[in-house]
C-alpha atoms as a printed R data frame, in Angstrom:
    type eleno elety resid chain resno       x      y       z
1   ATOM     1    CA   MET     A     1  -0.072 -0.006  -0.360
2   ATOM     2    CA   ARG     A     2   1.457  3.532  -1.005
3   ATOM     3    CA   ARG     A     3   1.698  6.497   1.756
4   ATOM     4    CA   HIS     A     4   0.368  9.265   0.230
5   ATOM     5    CA   LYS     A     5   0.802 13.251   1.754
6   ATOM     6    CA   SER     A     6  -1.452 16.432   1.480
7   ATOM     7    CA   ILE     A     7  -1.177 19.478   2.754
8   ATOM     8    CA   VAL     A     8  -4.537 20.834   4.589
9   ATOM     9    CA   ILE     A     9  -4.932 24.831   5.244
10  ATOM    10    CA   THR     A    10  -7.450 25.368   7.488
11  ATOM    11    CA   ALA     A    11  -8.690 28.669   8.295
12  ATOM    12    CA   THR     A    12 -10.800 29.554  11.017
13  ATOM    13    CA   ALA     A    13 -12.665 33.140  11.905
14  ATOM    14    CA   GLY     A    14  -9.290 34.605  13.217
15  ATOM    15    CA   THR     A    15  -6.599 31.865  12.604
16  ATOM    16    CA   LEU     A    16  -4.829 29.867   9.962
17  ATOM    17    CA   ALA     A    17  -2.666 26.839  10.337
18  ATOM    18    CA   LEU     A    18  -0.882 24.681   8.369
19  ATOM    19    CA   LEU     A    19  -1.304 20.926   9.023
20  ATOM    20    CA   LEU     A    20   0.583 17.971   7.369
21  ATOM    21    CA   VAL     A    21  -1.806 14.875   6.911
22  ATOM    22    CA   VAL     A    22  -0.133 11.905   5.962
23  ATOM    23    CA   GLY     A    23  -2.215  8.492   4.600
24  ATOM    24    CA   VAL     A    24  -4.512 10.592   2.463
25  ATOM    25    CA   SER     A    25  -5.843  8.885  -0.847
26  ATOM    26    CA   GLY     A    26  -4.310 10.993  -3.247
27  ATOM    27    CA   ALA     A    27  -0.788 11.656  -4.293
28  ATOM    28    CA   TYR     A    28   1.591 14.567  -2.494
29  ATOM    29    CA   ALA     A    29   0.670 17.928  -2.863
30  ATOM    30    CA   SER     A    30   2.429 20.985  -2.374
31  ATOM    31    CA   GLY     A    31   2.463 24.290  -3.307
32  ATOM    32    CA   ALA     A    32   0.202 27.219  -2.410
33  ATOM    33    CA   THR     A    33  -3.435 28.520  -3.490
34  ATOM    34    CA   GLY     A    34  -2.820 31.755  -3.021
35  ATOM    35    CA   ASP     A    35  -5.491 31.762   0.027
36  ATOM    36    CA   GLU     A    36  -2.195 31.653   2.672
37  ATOM    37    CA   GLY     A    37  -3.054 34.588   5.037
38  ATOM    38    CA   LEU     A    38  -6.501 35.360   3.927
39  ATOM    39    CA   ALA     A    39  -8.710 33.742   6.640
40  ATOM    40    CA   PRO     A    40 -12.281 34.577   5.930
41  ATOM    41    CA   LYS     A    41 -13.922 36.369   8.803
42  ATOM    42    CA   THR     A    42 -16.955 35.812   7.017
43  ATOM    43    CA   GLU     A    43 -18.733 33.373   3.600
44  ATOM    44    CA   VAL     A    44 -21.779 33.996   1.953
45  ATOM    45    CA   ILE     A    45 -23.567 30.799   0.775
46  ATOM    46    CA   GLY     A    46 -27.267 30.662  -0.161
47  ATOM    47    CA   GLY     A    47 -27.768 34.278   0.532
48  ATOM    48    CA   ARG     A    48 -26.718 33.623   3.875
49  ATOM    49    CA   GLU     A    49 -23.662 35.230   5.780
50  ATOM    50    CA   TYR     A    50 -21.600 33.175   8.148
51  ATOM    51    CA   GLY     A    51 -19.206 34.226  10.334
52  ATOM    52    CA   SER     A    52 -17.337 33.089  13.618
53  ATOM    53    CA   GLU     A    53 -20.659 32.998  15.617
54  ATOM    54    CA   ASP     A    54 -21.596 30.212  13.392
55  ATOM    55    CA   GLY     A    55 -18.450 28.548  13.894
56  ATOM    56    CA   LEU     A    56 -16.781 29.090  10.245
57  ATOM    57    CA   VAL     A    57 -14.304 26.948   9.063
58  ATOM    58    CA   VAL     A    58 -13.048 26.776   5.763
59  ATOM    59    CA   ASP     A    59 -10.091 24.386   4.697
60  ATOM    60    CA   VAL     A    60  -8.310 23.958   1.276
61  ATOM    61    CA   GLU     A    61  -6.639 21.057   0.184
62  ATOM    62    CA   GLN     A    62  -4.088 19.831  -2.759
63  ATOM    63    CA   PHE     A    63  -3.560 17.116  -4.358
64  ATOM    64    CA   ALA     A    64  -0.934 16.493  -7.049
65  ATOM    65    CA   ILE     A    65  -2.326 14.550  -9.850
66  ATOM    66    CA   VAL     A    66  -0.108 11.440 -11.090
67  ATOM    67    CA   PRO     A    67  -0.110 10.693 -14.773
68  ATOM    68    CA   GLY     A    68  -1.916  7.382 -14.742
69  ATOM    69    CA   GLY     A    69  -2.599  7.398 -11.027
70  ATOM    70    CA   ASP     A    70  -5.459  6.725  -8.910
71  ATOM    71    CA   PRO     A    71  -8.099  9.172  -8.505
72  ATOM    72    CA   VAL     A    72  -7.593 12.384  -5.983
73  ATOM    73    CA   GLY     A    73  -9.742 14.079  -3.409
74  ATOM    74    CA   ARG     A    74 -11.788 13.135  -0.694
75  ATOM    75    CA   TYR     A    75 -14.859 11.819   0.674
76  ATOM    76    CA   PHE     A    76 -16.110 13.666   4.261
77  ATOM    77    CA   GLY     A    77 -18.594 10.889   5.302
78  ATOM    78    CA   THR     A    78 -21.010 11.561   8.170
79  ATOM    79    CA   THR     A    79 -18.982 10.840  11.593
80  ATOM    80    CA   VAL     A    80 -20.968 10.266  14.658
81  ATOM    81    CA   SER     A    81 -19.878 10.365  18.121
82  ATOM    82    CA   PRO     A    82 -19.987  7.144  20.394
83  ATOM    83    CA   GLY     A    83 -23.357  6.597  22.199
84  ATOM    84    CA   GLN     A    84 -24.973  9.357  19.817
85  ATOM    85    CA   ILE     A    85 -27.812  8.010  17.768
86  ATOM    86    CA   THR     A    86 -27.940  8.249  13.944
87  ATOM    87    CA   PRO     A    87 -30.582 10.475  12.525
88  ATOM    88    CA   MET     A    88 -33.082  8.421  10.538
89  ATOM    89    CA   VAL     A    89 -32.574 10.710   7.671
90  ATOM    90    CA   GLN     A    90 -29.052 10.613   6.349
91  ATOM    91    CA   TRP     A    91 -27.558 13.635   4.553
92  ATOM    92    CA   GLY     A    92 -25.109 11.538   2.639
93  ATOM    93    CA   THR     A    93 -21.399 12.048   1.812
94  ATOM    94    CA   SER     A    94 -19.648 15.357   0.774
95  ATOM    95    CA   TYR     A    95 -16.920 14.823  -1.684
96  ATOM    96    CA   ALA     A    96 -14.563 16.175  -4.390
97  ATOM    97    CA   ILE     A    97 -13.170 13.937  -6.679
98  ATOM    98    CA   SER     A    98 -10.902 13.878  -9.563
99  ATOM    99    CA   THR     A    99 -10.165 10.856 -12.095
100 ATOM   100    CA   GLU     A   100  -7.779 11.041 -14.778
101 ATOM   101    CA   VAL     A   101  -9.045  9.800 -18.291
102 ATOM   102    CA   VAL     A   102  -6.375  8.267 -20.763
103 ATOM   103    CA   GLN     A   103  -3.480 10.986 -19.525
104 ATOM   104    CA   LEU     A   104  -5.587 13.778 -21.621
105 ATOM   105    CA   ARG     A   105  -8.056 15.034 -19.323
106 ATOM   106    CA   TYR     A   106  -9.488 15.388 -15.793
107 ATOM   107    CA   ASP     A   107 -12.869 14.999 -14.632
108 ATOM   108    CA   GLY     A   108 -13.714 16.715 -11.283
109 ATOM   109    CA   LYS     A   109 -17.045 16.162  -9.480
110 ATOM   110    CA   ALA     A   110 -18.184 17.725  -5.806
111 ATOM   111    CA   ARG     A   111 -21.358 18.044  -3.792
112 ATOM   112    CA   ALA     A   112 -21.913 19.670  -0.350
113 ATOM   113    CA   ALA     A   113 -24.143 17.142   1.235
114 ATOM   114    CA   GLY     A   114 -25.085 19.185   4.346
115 ATOM   115    CA   ASN     A   115 -23.620 16.059   6.547
116 ATOM   116    CA   ILE     A   116 -21.585 16.509   9.913
117 ATOM   117    CA   TYR     A   117 -18.146 15.636   9.658
118 ATOM   118    CA   SER     A   118 -15.440 15.614  12.192
119 ATOM   119    CA   GLY     A   119 -18.118 17.510  14.416
120 ATOM   120    CA   LEU     A   120 -18.747 20.342  11.829
121 ATOM   121    CA   ARG     A   121 -21.578 20.324   9.192
122 ATOM   122    CA   ILE     A   122 -20.079 21.045   5.673
123 ATOM   123    CA   ILE     A   123 -22.469 23.305   3.347
124 ATOM   124    CA   ASN     A   124 -19.855 24.306   0.530
125 ATOM   125    CA   VAL     A   125 -17.537 22.427  -1.253
126 ATOM   126    CA   CYS     A   126 -15.604 23.827  -4.523
127 ATOM   127    CA   PHE     A   127 -12.756 22.378  -6.599
128 ATOM   128    CA   TRP     A   128 -10.525 23.980  -9.092
129 ATOM   129    CA   TYR     A   129  -7.286 22.611 -10.936
130 ATOM   130    CA   SER     A   130  -3.689 24.636 -11.046
131 ATOM   131    CA   ARG     A   131  -0.807 24.021 -12.583
132 ATOM   132    CA   GLY     A   132   2.451 25.474 -11.712
133 ATOM   133    CA   GLY     A   133   0.894 27.938  -9.051
134 ATOM   134    CA   THR     A   134  -1.767 29.330 -11.703
135 ATOM   135    CA   ASN     A   135  -5.482 28.426 -11.962
136 ATOM   136    CA   VAL     A   136  -5.990 26.144 -14.889
137 ATOM   137    CA   SER     A   137 -10.009 26.393 -14.085
138 ATOM   138    CA   SER     A   138 -12.501 27.870 -12.729
139 ATOM   139    CA   GLU     A   139 -13.787 27.400  -9.183
140 ATOM   140    CA   LYS     A   140 -17.029 24.991  -9.358
141 ATOM   141    CA   CYS     A   141 -19.349 24.752  -5.800
142 ATOM   142    CA   SER     A   142 -21.865 22.893  -4.389
143 ATOM   143    CA   SER     A   143 -23.697 23.927  -1.403
144 ATOM   144    CA   ALA     A   144 -26.181 22.322   0.666
145 ATOM   145    CA   ARG     A   145 -29.541 23.645   1.382
146 ATOM   146    CA   LEU     A   146 -31.124 25.084   4.466
147 ATOM   147    CA   SER     A   147 -34.916 24.978   4.313
148 ATOM   148    CA   GLY     A   148 -36.565 26.303   7.553
149 ATOM   149    CA   THR     A   149 -34.367 24.091  10.084
150 ATOM   150    CA   THR     A   150 -33.449 21.399   7.577
151 ATOM   151    CA   TRP     A   151 -30.437 21.048   5.614
152 ATOM   152    CA   SER     A   152 -30.611 19.183   2.479
153 ATOM   153    CA   ALA     A   153 -27.714 18.358  -0.018
154 ATOM   154    CA   GLY     A   154 -26.732 20.476  -2.865
155 ATOM   155    CA   PRO     A   155 -26.526 19.819  -6.546
156 ATOM   156    CA   GLU     A   156 -23.360 17.564  -7.564
157 ATOM   157    CA   VAL     A   157 -21.322 19.910  -9.617
158 ATOM   158    CA   THR     A   158 -18.808 18.682 -12.732
159 ATOM   159    CA   HIS     A   159 -16.042 20.260 -14.539
160 ATOM   160    CA   SER     A   160 -13.571 18.818 -16.919
161 ATOM   161    CA   VAL     A   161  -9.746 20.391 -17.840
162 ATOM   162    CA   TRP     A   162  -7.182 19.230 -20.720
163 ATOM   163    CA   ASP     A   163  -4.085 18.280 -19.247
164 ATOM   164    CA   SER     A   164  -0.971 19.881 -21.042
165 ATOM   165    CA   LEU     A   165   0.457 18.049 -23.740
166 ATOM   166    CA   ASN     A   166   3.975 19.809 -22.943
167 ATOM   167    CA   PRO     A   167   6.106 16.617 -21.013
168 ATOM   168    CA   GLY     A   168   7.858 19.547 -19.310
169 ATOM   169    CA   ALA     A   169   4.567 21.224 -18.159
170 ATOM   170    CA   GLU     A   170   4.534 21.480 -14.098
171 ATOM   171    CA   GLN     A   171   2.067 18.948 -12.456
172 ATOM   172    CA   THR     A   172  -1.591 19.978 -12.448
173 ATOM   173    CA   VAL     A   173  -2.954 20.023  -8.811
174 ATOM   174    CA   PHE     A   174  -6.490 19.183  -8.013
175 ATOM   175    CA   ASN     A   175  -7.481 22.002  -5.198
176 ATOM   176    CA   ILE     A   176 -10.497 21.500  -2.646
177 ATOM   177    CA   ARG     A   177 -11.918 24.052  -0.181
178 ATOM   178    CA   THR     A   178 -14.454 23.113   2.193
179 ATOM   179    CA   THR     A   179 -16.977 25.508   4.146
180 ATOM   180    CA   ARG     A   180 -17.985 24.096   7.632
181 ATOM   181    CA   ILE     A   181 -20.453 25.214  10.485
182 ATOM   182    CA   ASP     A   182 -21.422 24.181  13.891
183 ATOM   183    CA   PRO     A   183 -24.151 21.582  13.392
184 ATOM   184    CA   GLY     A   184 -26.641 23.309  15.618
185 ATOM   185    CA   VAL     A   185 -26.767 26.298  12.797
186 ATOM   186    CA   THR     A   186 -29.907 26.810  11.015
């Protein structure tokens, strides 16, 4: 089994910390997204502004894509604490995944399911591709929906980007940004 690494940049309402995660399903990732030092104070999703009072946390992860390699990205499955009763209605899994097609194209997909992951509700999942520190695609986002006091999954968003045919080109990177809030926020 191969060991993989990724860089996780966590931005909370007042802090920005760098956390190295080992064993992630994806290739080693390094580099920057250009978001360092820009910890969001608020985020607007679905017309509503979320901030520190909502427990706002924004994570950015990068996964270098290895030609001919496995899909990269992350699934954010619902986590349940010991002794906690699982709700009768499951929100599903939030995710952002990229798959290489014949070493020519990358197909990305993402979905924010409104589920609870590591104690926080995922309300937005975005992805984009970059190469050599420059974005080569626009950002695509899925946002969970809040209707009254009930959260529901947002639509799956997809986007494809062509790889460079230049053998000396920089490695393509799959970037993921997730927005999370306290689970009790409605």
